C-alpha positions as CSV (number, residue, x, y, z in Angstrom):
1,M,33.8,38.0,7.6
2,T,31.9,35.1,5.9
3,N,34.3,35.3,3.0
4,G,37.0,34.4,5.4
5,A,35.2,31.2,6.4
6,L,34.5,30.4,2.7
7,E,38.2,31.1,1.8
8,I,39.4,28.5,4.3
9,E,37.1,25.9,2.8
10,R,38.3,26.8,-0.7
11,R,42.0,26.6,0.4
12,E,41.4,23.2,1.9
13,K,39.7,22.1,-1.3
14,R,36.4,21.2,0.5
15,I,34.5,23.6,-1.9
16,G,35.3,25.1,-5.2
17,T,33.3,28.3,-4.8
18,G,30.9,29.7,-2.3
19,L,28.0,28.3,-4.4
20,D,29.2,24.8,-3.4
21,A,28.4,25.7,0.2
22,A,25.7,26.0,2.8
23,L,26.5,28.8,5.3
24,T,25.2,29.1,8.8
25,V,25.7,32.6,10.1
26,Y,25.4,33.2,13.9
27,V,24.6,36.8,14.9
28,T,24.5,38.0,18.5
29,D,23.9,41.7,17.6
30,E,20.3,42.6,17.3
31,Q,21.0,45.5,14.8
32,I,22.8,43.1,12.5
33,A,20.0,40.6,12.7
34,F,17.5,43.3,12.0
35,A,19.3,44.2,8.8
36,F,18.2,40.9,7.4
37,E,14.5,41.1,8.4
38,G,12.2,41.0,5.4
39,F,14.6,38.9,3.3
40,D,13.9,35.3,2.5
41,Q,16.5,32.6,2.8
42,Q,17.4,32.7,-0.9
43,E,17.9,36.4,-0.9
44,I,20.2,36.2,2.1
45,A,22.1,33.3,0.3
46,D,22.5,35.6,-2.7
47,I,23.9,38.4,-0.5
48,F,26.5,36.0,0.9
49,R,27.0,34.4,-2.6
50,V,26.4,30.8,-1.4
51,S,23.7,28.3,-2.4
52,Q,22.1,28.0,1.0
53,V,22.1,30.0,4.2
54,Q,20.7,29.8,7.7
55,L,20.8,32.9,9.8
56,V,20.8,32.1,13.5
57,Q,20.3,34.8,16.1
58,G,22.4,33.6,19.0
59,S,25.8,32.3,20.0
60,A,27.8,30.2,17.6
61,Q,29.0,26.6,18.0
62,A,32.5,26.2,19.3
63,D,34.1,25.4,15.9
64,A,32.6,28.4,14.1
65,F,34.8,30.8,12.2
66,Q,35.1,34.2,13.8
67,M,37.2,37.2,13.4
68,T,38.3,39.5,16.3
69,E,37.0,42.5,14.3
70,F,33.5,41.0,14.1
71,L,32.8,39.4,17.5
72,N,29.1,39.6,17.0
73,V,29.1,37.4,13.9
74,A,30.4,33.8,13.3
75,A,30.0,31.3,10.4
76,V,30.1,27.6,9.7
77,V,30.5,26.4,6.2
78,Q,29.2,23.0,5.1
79,P,30.0,21.7,1.6
80,I,27.0,20.7,-0.5
81,T,27.7,17.5,-2.2
82,D,24.3,15.8,-2.4
83,Q,22.5,18.4,-4.6
84,P,22.8,19.1,-8.3
85,K,24.3,22.3,-9.7
86,C,22.1,24.6,-11.7
87,A,23.6,25.1,-15.2
88,R,22.6,28.8,-15.2
89,S,23.4,30.1,-11.7
90,W,25.7,27.3,-10.5
91,R,23.7,27.2,-7.2
92,R,23.4,23.8,-5.6
93,V,19.7,23.5,-4.7
94,P,17.3,20.6,-4.5
95,D,14.9,21.8,-7.2
96,V,17.3,21.5,-10.1
97,G,15.4,19.6,-12.8
98,S,12.0,20.2,-11.3
99,D,10.8,22.0,-14.5
100,P,10.7,19.5,-17.4
101,A,11.1,22.4,-19.9
102,Y,14.5,23.3,-18.3
103,P,15.8,20.1,-16.8
104,E,19.3,21.5,-16.0
105,L,18.0,24.6,-14.2
106,S,16.7,25.3,-10.7
107,A,13.0,26.4,-10.5
108,R,14.0,30.0,-10.0
109,D,16.3,30.0,-13.0
110,A,13.8,28.2,-15.1
111,D,11.3,30.9,-14.3
112,A,13.8,33.6,-15.3
113,V,14.7,31.9,-18.6
114,R,11.0,31.3,-19.4
115,W,10.3,35.0,-18.8
116,W,13.2,36.0,-21.0
117,D,12.3,33.6,-23.8
118,A,8.7,34.9,-23.8
119,R,9.9,38.5,-24.4
120,Q,12.3,37.5,-27.1
121,A,9.7,35.6,-29.2
């Protein structure tokens, strides 16, 4: 369902990939919302293959994308244009460049590369 919302934004050339987007997912079904309990924001973003996500339990705003097959879920896509892109994951997150040893990477990706480099030495 969220892929449908992202596809519209790709078709309209407002984003190149889902990683150029922030996604707000509105869920009115408690069981669906429960499925995401225990996950942090970045893990949920990884599930939806976007850079940022906000999961909202409640009704969607009027202009949200919704499919008749999934009336309990709706999505709004916002292009991310004000944050740099990580050279490793291509996610657009504010902490790209926060690690001086890996200035083109997000903090998460810098940690992963540092871990990998330590094991290869």
